RONU-786164 format. One record per residue (C-alpha): residue in three letters; x negated, y, z negated. Coordinates in pm, whole numbers. Each point is the difference from the previous one (the first is absolute). Layout:
residues N
<r><type>ALA</type><X>X</X><Y>Y</Y><Z>Z</Z></r>
...
END
This chain:
residues 150
<r><type>MET</type><X>25</X><Y>1647</Y><Z>-1593</Z></r>
<r><type>ILE</type><X>58</X><Y>-363</Y><Z>101</Z></r>
<r><type>LYS</type><X>355</X><Y>-117</Y><Z>-69</Z></r>
<r><type>TYR</type><X>-22</X><Y>-342</Y><Z>162</Z></r>
<r><type>LYS</type><X>-286</X><Y>-218</Y><Z>121</Z></r>
<r><type>LYS</type><X>24</X><Y>-360</Y><Z>116</Z></r>
<r><type>PHE</type><X>-245</X><Y>-223</Y><Z>183</Z></r>
<r><type>HIS</type><X>117</X><Y>-293</Y><Z>215</Z></r>
<r><type>LEU</type><X>-261</X><Y>-263</Y><Z>89</Z></r>
<r><type>PHE</type><X>21</X><Y>-142</Y><Z>352</Z></r>
<r><type>TRP</type><X>-82</X><Y>-351</Y><Z>-116</Z></r>
<r><type>VAL</type><X>5</X><Y>-151</Y><Z>350</Z></r>
<r><type>VAL</type><X>-288</X><Y>223</Y><Z>111</Z></r>
<r><type>VAL</type><X>-190</X><Y>-41</Y><Z>-327</Z></r>
<r><type>THR</type><X>20</X><Y>-381</Y><Z>2</Z></r>
<r><type>LEU</type><X>-2</X><Y>-106</Y><Z>366</Z></r>
<r><type>LEU</type><X>-259</X><Y>232</Y><Z>154</Z></r>
<r><type>PRO</type><X>-278</X><Y>-90</Y><Z>-249</Z></r>
<r><type>ILE</type><X>67</X><Y>-366</Y><Z>87</Z></r>
<r><type>VAL</type><X>-38</X><Y>90</Y><Z>369</Z></r>
<r><type>ILE</type><X>-324</X><Y>186</Y><Z>-79</Z></r>
<r><type>ILE</type><X>-136</X><Y>-302</Y><Z>-190</Z></r>
<r><type>PHE</type><X>93</X><Y>-230</Y><Z>290</Z></r>
<r><type>ILE</type><X>-169</X><Y>231</Y><Z>253</Z></r>
<r><type>THR</type><X>-311</X><Y>14</Y><Z>-221</Z></r>
<r><type>PHE</type><X>-21</X><Y>-380</Y><Z>-16</Z></r>
<r><type>ALA</type><X>58</X><Y>-21</Y><Z>376</Z></r>
<r><type>TYR</type><X>-281</X><Y>249</Y><Z>61</Z></r>
<r><type>LEU</type><X>-249</X><Y>-150</Y><Z>-248</Z></r>
<r><type>ASN</type><X>56</X><Y>-358</Y><Z>120</Z></r>
<r><type>GLN</type><X>43</X><Y>95</Y><Z>369</Z></r>
<r><type>TRP</type><X>325</X><Y>-199</Y><Z>32</Z></r>
<r><type>GLY</type><X>158</X><Y>-73</Y><Z>337</Z></r>
<r><type>ASN</type><X>-111</X><Y>-4</Y><Z>361</Z></r>
<r><type>ASN</type><X>-29</X><Y>380</Y><Z>14</Z></r>
<r><type>PRO</type><X>-114</X><Y>112</Y><Z>-348</Z></r>
<r><type>PHE</type><X>7</X><Y>359</Y><Z>-126</Z></r>
<r><type>HIS</type><X>-293</X><Y>227</Y><Z>79</Z></r>
<r><type>LYS</type><X>-122</X><Y>243</Y><Z>-263</Z></r>
<r><type>ALA</type><X>172</X><Y>302</Y><Z>164</Z></r>
<r><type>GLU</type><X>332</X><Y>-185</Y><Z>20</Z></r>
<r><type>TYR</type><X>-27</X><Y>-109</Y><Z>-363</Z></r>
<r><type>ILE</type><X>-71</X><Y>357</Y><Z>-115</Z></r>
<r><type>PHE</type><X>287</X><Y>132</Y><Z>213</Z></r>
<r><type>PHE</type><X>250</X><Y>-238</Y><Z>-163</Z></r>
<r><type>LEU</type><X>-132</X><Y>74</Y><Z>-350</Z></r>
<r><type>VAL</type><X>42</X><Y>375</Y><Z>56</Z></r>
<r><type>LEU</type><X>343</X><Y>-48</Y><Z>163</Z></r>
<r><type>PHE</type><X>148</X><Y>-220</Y><Z>-272</Z></r>
<r><type>GLY</type><X>-172</X><Y>197</Y><Z>-277</Z></r>
<r><type>GLY</type><X>152</X><Y>320</Y><Z>139</Z></r>
<r><type>ILE</type><X>344</X><Y>-160</Y><Z>15</Z></r>
<r><type>ILE</type><X>-31</X><Y>-110</Y><Z>-363</Z></r>
<r><type>LEU</type><X>-110</X><Y>349</Y><Z>-112</Z></r>
<r><type>GLY</type><X>266</X><Y>172</Y><Z>206</Z></r>
<r><type>LEU</type><X>296</X><Y>-222</Y><Z>-86</Z></r>
<r><type>TYR</type><X>-60</X><Y>-160</Y><Z>-342</Z></r>
<r><type>GLY</type><X>287</X><Y>189</Y><Z>-161</Z></r>
<r><type>LEU</type><X>240</X><Y>293</Y><Z>-5</Z></r>
<r><type>THR</type><X>-11</X><Y>266</Y><Z>-270</Z></r>
<r><type>ILE</type><X>312</X><Y>210</Y><Z>-49</Z></r>
<r><type>THR</type><X>-54</X><Y>319</Y><Z>-200</Z></r>
<r><type>ILE</type><X>259</X><Y>266</Y><Z>-81</Z></r>
<r><type>THR</type><X>-102</X><Y>337</Y><Z>-138</Z></r>
<r><type>ASP</type><X>200</X><Y>316</Y><Z>-70</Z></r>
<r><type>LYS</type><X>-15</X><Y>101</Y><Z>366</Z></r>
<r><type>GLU</type><X>-59</X><Y>-304</Y><Z>221</Z></r>
<r><type>ILE</type><X>10</X><Y>-371</Y><Z>65</Z></r>
<r><type>LYS</type><X>-333</X><Y>-147</Y><Z>105</Z></r>
<r><type>LEU</type><X>-33</X><Y>-340</Y><Z>169</Z></r>
<r><type>LYS</type><X>-355</X><Y>-134</Y><Z>24</Z></r>
<r><type>LEU</type><X>-82</X><Y>-319</Y><Z>187</Z></r>
<r><type>GLY</type><X>-313</X><Y>-184</Y><Z>-114</Z></r>
<r><type>ILE</type><X>-292</X><Y>227</Y><Z>-85</Z></r>
<r><type>GLY</type><X>170</X><Y>291</Y><Z>171</Z></r>
<r><type>PHE</type><X>-75</X><Y>-32</Y><Z>371</Z></r>
<r><type>TYR</type><X>370</X><Y>80</Y><Z>38</Z></r>
<r><type>THR</type><X>178</X><Y>237</Y><Z>-237</Z></r>
<r><type>LYS</type><X>349</X><Y>147</Y><Z>39</Z></r>
<r><type>LYS</type><X>123</X><Y>298</Y><Z>-201</Z></r>
<r><type>ILE</type><X>368</X><Y>96</Y><Z>-19</Z></r>
<r><type>ASP</type><X>107</X><Y>329</Y><Z>-161</Z></r>
<r><type>LEU</type><X>286</X><Y>-52</Y><Z>-242</Z></r>
<r><type>SER</type><X>154</X><Y>328</Y><Z>117</Z></r>
<r><type>LYS</type><X>47</X><Y>-149</Y><Z>351</Z></r>
<r><type>ILE</type><X>208</X><Y>-297</Y><Z>-118</Z></r>
<r><type>LYS</type><X>373</X><Y>22</Y><Z>68</Z></r>
<r><type>SER</type><X>115</X><Y>-329</Y><Z>-158</Z></r>
<r><type>VAL</type><X>-128</X><Y>-318</Y><Z>-164</Z></r>
<r><type>SER</type><X>162</X><Y>-344</Y><Z>21</Z></r>
<r><type>ILE</type><X>-85</X><Y>-368</Y><Z>-40</Z></r>
<r><type>GLN</type><X>5</X><Y>-225</Y><Z>308</Z></r>
<r><type>ASP</type><X>-56</X><Y>-371</Y><Z>54</Z></r>
<r><type>SER</type><X>-313</X><Y>-64</Y><Z>203</Z></r>
<r><type>PRO</type><X>34</X><Y>-309</Y><Z>224</Z></r>
<r><type>PHE</type><X>-290</X><Y>-245</Y><Z>-11</Z></r>
<r><type>TYR</type><X>-69</X><Y>46</Y><Z>371</Z></r>
<r><type>TYR</type><X>-100</X><Y>364</Y><Z>-61</Z></r>
<r><type>GLY</type><X>-324</X><Y>-145</Y><Z>-139</Z></r>
<r><type>CYS</type><X>-264</X><Y>172</Y><Z>-213</Z></r>
<r><type>GLY</type><X>-219</X><Y>304</Y><Z>48</Z></r>
<r><type>ILE</type><X>103</X><Y>308</Y><Z>195</Z></r>
<r><type>ARG</type><X>284</X><Y>-94</Y><Z>232</Z></r>
<r><type>ILE</type><X>215</X><Y>181</Y><Z>252</Z></r>
<r><type>ILE</type><X>361</X><Y>-86</Y><Z>-77</Z></r>
<r><type>PRO</type><X>309</X><Y>95</Y><Z>203</Z></r>
<r><type>ASN</type><X>57</X><Y>329</Y><Z>-182</Z></r>
<r><type>GLY</type><X>-346</X><Y>100</Y><Z>-123</Z></r>
<r><type>LEU</type><X>-308</X><Y>-136</Y><Z>-178</Z></r>
<r><type>LEU</type><X>-37</X><Y>-267</Y><Z>-269</Z></r>
<r><type>TYR</type><X>-290</X><Y>-15</Y><Z>-247</Z></r>
<r><type>LYS</type><X>13</X><Y>-338</Y><Z>-173</Z></r>
<r><type>ILE</type><X>-229</X><Y>-253</Y><Z>-158</Z></r>
<r><type>ASN</type><X>254</X><Y>-208</Y><Z>-191</Z></r>
<r><type>GLY</type><X>359</X><Y>-1</Y><Z>-113</Z></r>
<r><type>ARG</type><X>335</X><Y>-52</Y><Z>168</Z></r>
<r><type>HIS</type><X>127</X><Y>350</Y><Z>-63</Z></r>
<r><type>ALA</type><X>-115</X><Y>340</Y><Z>114</Z></r>
<r><type>VAL</type><X>65</X><Y>354</Y><Z>-117</Z></r>
<r><type>GLU</type><X>119</X><Y>196</Y><Z>302</Z></r>
<r><type>LEU</type><X>-83</X><Y>370</Y><Z>25</Z></r>
<r><type>LYS</type><X>199</X><Y>216</Y><Z>239</Z></r>
<r><type>LEU</type><X>-189</X><Y>317</Y><Z>78</Z></r>
<r><type>LYS</type><X>141</X><Y>343</Y><Z>74</Z></r>
<r><type>ASN</type><X>-16</X><Y>102</Y><Z>369</Z></r>
<r><type>LYS</type><X>-94</X><Y>-354</Y><Z>113</Z></r>
<r><type>LYS</type><X>201</X><Y>-290</Y><Z>135</Z></r>
<r><type>ASN</type><X>-249</X><Y>-267</Y><Z>-100</Z></r>
<r><type>VAL</type><X>-26</X><Y>-144</Y><Z>-350</Z></r>
<r><type>ILE</type><X>-288</X><Y>-126</Y><Z>-210</Z></r>
<r><type>GLN</type><X>43</X><Y>-322</Y><Z>-193</Z></r>
<r><type>ILE</type><X>-229</X><Y>-105</Y><Z>-284</Z></r>
<r><type>GLY</type><X>20</X><Y>-373</Y><Z>-75</Z></r>
<r><type>THR</type><X>-58</X><Y>-100</Y><Z>-361</Z></r>
<r><type>ASN</type><X>108</X><Y>-238</Y><Z>-274</Z></r>
<r><type>ASP</type><X>48</X><Y>299</Y><Z>-231</Z></r>
<r><type>TYR</type><X>257</X><Y>170</Y><Z>226</Z></r>
<r><type>LYS</type><X>243</X><Y>114</Y><Z>-272</Z></r>
<r><type>ARG</type><X>-264</X><Y>183</Y><Z>-203</Z></r>
<r><type>LEU</type><X>-156</X><Y>146</Y><Z>315</Z></r>
<r><type>LYS</type><X>339</X><Y>135</Y><Z>116</Z></r>
<r><type>GLU</type><X>73</X><Y>151</Y><Z>-344</Z></r>
<r><type>THR</type><X>-342</X><Y>167</Y><Z>-16</Z></r>
<r><type>ILE</type><X>39</X><Y>151</Y><Z>347</Z></r>
<r><type>GLU</type><X>352</X><Y>126</Y><Z>-81</Z></r>
<r><type>MET</type><X>-125</X><Y>163</Y><Z>-322</Z></r>
<r><type>GLY</type><X>-271</X><Y>181</Y><Z>196</Z></r>
<r><type>LEU</type><X>228</X><Y>137</Y><Z>271</Z></r>
<r><type>PRO</type><X>62</X><Y>375</Y><Z>-15</Z></r>
<r><type>THR</type><X>357</X><Y>90</Y><Z>-96</Z></r>
END
């Protein structure tokens, strides 16, 4: 049963990359510049930027009775964390220079699309932590704590 589900839109990817695709299309159709795009190059960039949009358009955080599931975009990358393997849960500030997406941070991994705060999960038998960046950090922390085995 799903106890928590939240989707975070990566608005930078969703707004800027379509503009880049439109610009590339105009450049290809009008053959702009001294060295215009060839058909193969145009198709390559369409597939590249289209794949980036599909893969990174948002982060879905889902908590069930047994696990936390983090899905980036359409699901090219999915991370599952068993609730039984979590030792502790806390809230941490996430500096702006950590960026967005999946990031390696000094003590573990960060999954973040937006928000200044992150819910930090310390796992049993591991030194590294997992941080989940979100605007809804208080509710996320409470839901995880309720699902932890006693």
